[in-house]
C-alpha positions as CSV (number, residue, x, y, z in Angstrom):
1,M,-16.7,-17.0,64.2
2,T,-16.2,-13.6,62.5
3,R,-13.8,-13.0,59.7
4,K,-11.3,-10.3,60.0
5,P,-11.5,-7.8,57.0
6,F,-8.6,-7.3,54.7
7,T,-6.3,-4.5,55.6
8,L,-5.4,-1.7,53.1
9,V,-1.9,-3.1,52.8
10,E,-3.2,-6.6,51.9
11,I,-5.5,-5.1,49.2
12,L,-2.7,-3.0,47.7
13,V,-0.3,-6.0,47.6
14,S,-2.9,-8.1,45.9
15,M,-3.6,-5.3,43.4
16,I,0.1,-5.0,42.6
17,V,0.4,-8.8,42.2
18,L,-2.6,-8.9,39.9
19,S,-1.3,-5.9,37.9
20,V,2.1,-7.6,37.4
21,F,0.3,-10.8,36.3
22,L,-1.9,-8.8,33.8
23,L,1.1,-7.0,32.4
24,G,2.8,-10.3,31.8
25,L,-0.3,-11.7,30.2
26,L,-0.5,-8.6,27.9
27,Q,3.1,-8.8,27.0
28,F,2.7,-12.5,26.1
29,H,-0.4,-11.6,24.0
30,N,1.6,-8.9,22.1
31,M,4.5,-11.3,21.5
32,T,2.0,-13.9,20.2
33,Q,0.4,-11.4,17.9
34,S,3.8,-10.2,16.6
35,T,4.9,-13.8,15.9
36,M,1.6,-14.6,14.1
37,S,1.9,-11.4,12.0
38,L,5.5,-12.3,11.1
39,A,4.5,-15.8,10.2
40,A,1.6,-14.5,8.0
41,D,3.9,-12.1,6.3
42,R,6.5,-14.8,5.6
43,T,3.9,-17.2,4.3
44,D,2.5,-14.4,2.1
45,L,6.0,-13.6,0.8
46,F,6.6,-17.3,-0.2
47,E,3.2,-17.6,-1.8
48,R,3.6,-14.4,-3.9
49,A,7.0,-15.6,-5.0
50,R,5.7,-19.1,-5.9
51,I,2.8,-17.7,-7.9
52,A,5.0,-15.3,-9.9
53,M,7.8,-17.9,-10.4
54,D,5.3,-20.6,-11.5
55,M,3.7,-18.2,-14.0
56,M,7.0,-17.2,-15.6
57,A,8.4,-20.7,-15.5
58,N,5.3,-22.0,-17.2
59,D,5.5,-19.4,-20.0
60,I,9.2,-20.1,-20.5
61,S,8.9,-23.9,-20.5
62,C,6.0,-23.6,-23.1
63,A,8.1,-21.4,-25.4
64,Y,7.1,-21.9,-29.0
65,Y,9.1,-21.8,-32.2
66,S,8.1,-23.3,-35.5
67,G,10.5,-21.6,-37.8
68,N,7.6,-20.1,-39.8
69,E,7.2,-16.9,-37.6
70,K,6.7,-13.5,-39.3
71,S,9.8,-11.6,-40.3
72,G,11.3,-9.7,-37.3
73,S,9.2,-11.8,-34.8
74,K,11.5,-13.5,-32.3
75,P,10.2,-16.3,-30.0
76,W,12.6,-15.1,-27.2
77,E,14.1,-11.7,-26.2
78,C,15.9,-11.1,-22.9
79,T,17.4,-7.8,-21.6
80,G,18.3,-9.0,-18.1
81,T,15.5,-7.2,-16.2
82,A,12.8,-8.1,-18.8
83,F,12.0,-10.9,-21.1
84,K,9.5,-11.5,-23.9
85,V,8.5,-15.1,-25.0
86,A,6.2,-16.6,-27.5
87,T,4.4,-19.3,-25.5
88,M,1.6,-21.8,-25.9
89,R,-1.3,-20.4,-23.9
90,S,-4.9,-21.7,-23.6
91,D,-6.2,-18.2,-22.8
92,K,-5.4,-17.1,-26.4
93,V,-7.7,-19.7,-27.9
94,N,-11.2,-18.4,-29.0
95,E,-13.5,-18.7,-32.0
96,S,-11.6,-16.2,-34.2
97,Q,-8.1,-17.3,-33.1
98,V,-7.0,-20.8,-34.0
99,S,-3.4,-20.6,-32.8
100,P,-2.8,-20.8,-29.1
101,V,0.6,-19.0,-29.4
102,L,0.7,-15.8,-27.2
103,T,3.6,-13.4,-26.9
104,V,4.0,-12.3,-23.2
105,L,6.3,-9.7,-21.7
106,Y,7.6,-9.6,-18.1
107,E,9.5,-6.5,-17.0
108,Y,10.9,-5.2,-13.7
109,N,10.4,-1.6,-12.8
110,A,13.0,-0.8,-10.1
111,G,11.5,2.6,-9.3
112,E,8.2,1.0,-8.4
113,H,9.7,-2.2,-6.9
114,A,7.3,-4.3,-9.0
115,L,7.3,-6.9,-11.7
116,Y,4.8,-6.3,-14.5
117,Y,3.2,-8.6,-17.0
118,S,1.6,-7.8,-20.4
119,S,0.7,-9.7,-23.5
120,E,-0.3,-9.1,-27.1
121,V,-4.0,-9.7,-26.1
122,N,-3.9,-7.5,-23.0
123,T,-1.3,-4.8,-23.8
124,S,-1.8,-2.8,-20.6
125,K,0.8,-3.6,-17.9
126,T,-0.5,-5.6,-15.0
127,E,1.3,-5.8,-11.7
128,L,2.3,-9.4,-11.2
129,I,4.1,-9.0,-7.9
130,D,5.1,-6.0,-5.7
131,G,7.9,-5.6,-3.2
132,V,10.5,-6.7,-5.7
133,T,13.9,-5.3,-4.8
134,D,15.9,-7.1,-7.5
135,F,15.1,-9.1,-10.6
136,E,17.3,-10.8,-13.2
137,V,16.8,-13.2,-16.0
138,K,19.8,-15.0,-17.6
139,D,19.5,-17.2,-20.6
140,Q,21.9,-19.8,-22.0
141,M,21.5,-19.8,-25.8
142,S,22.5,-22.9,-27.7
143,G,24.2,-22.0,-31.0
144,S,21.9,-20.3,-33.6
145,Y,18.7,-21.8,-32.2
146,P,16.3,-18.9,-31.3
147,L,15.3,-20.4,-27.9
148,P,17.6,-20.6,-24.9
149,R,18.4,-24.0,-23.5
150,I,18.3,-22.8,-19.9
151,V,16.8,-19.7,-18.3
152,T,17.6,-18.7,-14.8
153,I,15.2,-16.3,-13.0
154,T,16.4,-14.6,-9.8
155,M,14.0,-12.4,-7.8
156,E,14.5,-10.7,-4.4
157,L,11.5,-9.7,-2.4
158,V,10.5,-7.9,0.9
159,D,7.4,-8.7,2.9
160,R,4.0,-6.9,2.9
161,S,4.7,-5.1,6.2
162,T,7.7,-3.4,4.6
163,I,5.7,-2.5,1.6
164,R,3.0,-0.9,3.8
165,R,5.6,1.0,5.8
166,M,7.2,2.2,2.5
167,K,3.8,3.4,1.1
168,N,3.0,5.2,4.4
169,S,6.3,7.1,4.3
170,N,5.8,8.1,0.7
171,G,8.2,5.5,-0.7
172,A,11.2,6.1,1.5
173,N,14.0,3.9,0.1
174,N,15.8,3.8,3.5
175,I,13.0,1.5,4.8
176,L,13.5,-0.8,1.9
177,E,17.3,-0.9,2.3
178,A,17.1,-1.8,6.0
179,A,14.3,-4.4,5.5
180,P,15.1,-8.2,5.4
181,K,15.0,-9.5,1.9
182,R,14.5,-13.1,0.6
183,Q,15.9,-14.3,-2.7
184,F,14.2,-16.8,-4.9
185,R,15.8,-18.6,-7.9
186,R,14.3,-20.8,-10.5
187,M,16.0,-22.6,-13.4
188,V,13.9,-23.5,-16.4
189,V,15.0,-26.0,-19.0
190,I,13.6,-25.6,-22.5
191,D,13.9,-28.9,-24.4
192,R,12.5,-28.6,-27.9
193,G,15.1,-30.8,-29.6
194,Q,17.6,-27.9,-29.9
195,P,20.9,-28.7,-31.5
196,E,23.8,-29.1,-29.0
197,S,26.1,-26.1,-28.9
């Protein structure tokens, strides 16, 4: 029994069916890659926000005031887009320095879309987090006490892919305006036995 060879029409039909199948598979692969990239960007966004918020909240909650500070030295200063706090920090402790009190400064640079950090030990500004589109610090002072009772930090961020697109287009702000943003808020209570207001 001899087999009849495939005709040209049958071969063309099978090639078309195979091509459609491969195109569908390629589209599925691209969708999967896009979804994974989006999930990775979102995870990175939440992780960057958590690290920055935890660092700021830790410094604020460990704010230090003894009443014996040098003249003109304030344990807390806030301008809305920046704050300076005297905090208890283990990285200040060394052989020559007994006091673990460290003054740290966090400030938002709207032009660079970044939040910077510096301290009295390391005075050069270090970028804490990039992709910041808005940053605000509000404090609720209690009477004449030099430390606030409650500090609210609000930060708005864009993901890394938006930051990359912005850098590739020489910082075009229209990319930033159109990008989806995520807002994060943290409230920090400082309880050092402050008098009630």
